[in-house]
N, C-alpha and C positions, 0 to 999 in steps of 0.2 A: 555590720551589716546583718547580721543574722536577727537582731532584734527587730530591725525595721521590717524584714520579710515577715517574721511571725506576727507582727503587728497587722500588715497588710492581709495576710492570711486570717487572722482572727477577725478582721473587719468583715471579710469577704463571708466568713461562716455566719456572722451575725446577721449580714443582710439577707442570706439564704435562709435562715431560720426565720427572720421576719416575713419574708415573703411566704414562707410554707405555712406560718400562723395565719396571715392574712386571708390566704386562699382558704384555709381551714374554715376561718371564720366567716367567710363570705356567703351568704346565702345562695342555695342552689338557684341556678337561673330557671323560671318557670317557662315551660314550653307552652306556646300559644296551642289552644286546642285546634286539632285538625278541622279545616273547613270541610263542611258538608256539601257534597255537590247535590245540584238540584236534581230532583227525581223527574223523568220525563213521564207526564201522565199521558197515555195513550188512550183512544178511543176510537173503534172503528164502527160505524153505523151503516147498515144496509137499508136502501129505500128502493122499493119496488112495488108497482101496482098499488099505490096509495098506502103502503104499509112502511114502518120504520122499525128495524129492531138492532140492537147492539150486539157486538160479538159477546159480551158479558153476559146479556139476557140468554143468548143461544147456548153458552157454555153453563148456563144455570139449569137449562132444560136438560141437556145431556146429562149433567150431574144427577138430576132427579130421575131420569130414565134409567141411568146405572144403577142408583140406589134402590128405588121404588119397584121398578118393573124386573130388573135382574137380580135384585135382592144382594147387591155388592157394598162394599164400603168405598166411600170416596178416596181414601188411602191406598186402595188397591189400584186406582188408575195411574199408572206409570206414563203412558203417551195418549194423546187424544189428537186425531187429525179429523177436522170438520170439512165436509164439501158443501158449500151453499149452491142451492139450485133454486132460485128464485122463481123461475118459471114454472117450476112445479109446486112451489110453496113448501119446499122441503129443505132441510139439512140432514146431510146423511154423515155418519161419523164412525170412525174405526178407533176402539180403544184397546190399548195394549198389542196393537197390530193384528189382533184376531177376533174380536167381537165388534160385530157391526149393528148398526141400528139407525132410525131416522127419527126426526121430530118435525111437527108442523112450525112453520114459520108465522 
């Protein structure tokens, strides 16, 4: 009986070796590229008294004031809060929680 057990063991080892070789030869499965999520495009437009201005336009004016009037770099802006006062035709802003100013709308 010993020869039969040895033969069975040998066959099992051959199968295991064949499986390992097949796995080694099998090309790596390619992962599907990650799906990109759609980017939400936001736009806020202020309309008042026959005028129209987007928040992007207002932010450009605040940055221009920050760089040209106050002689700072845009990179120095860490936070900006803008208060819109259409009845006055102005936008008031606070940059970095301590510098204030206003622009005409």
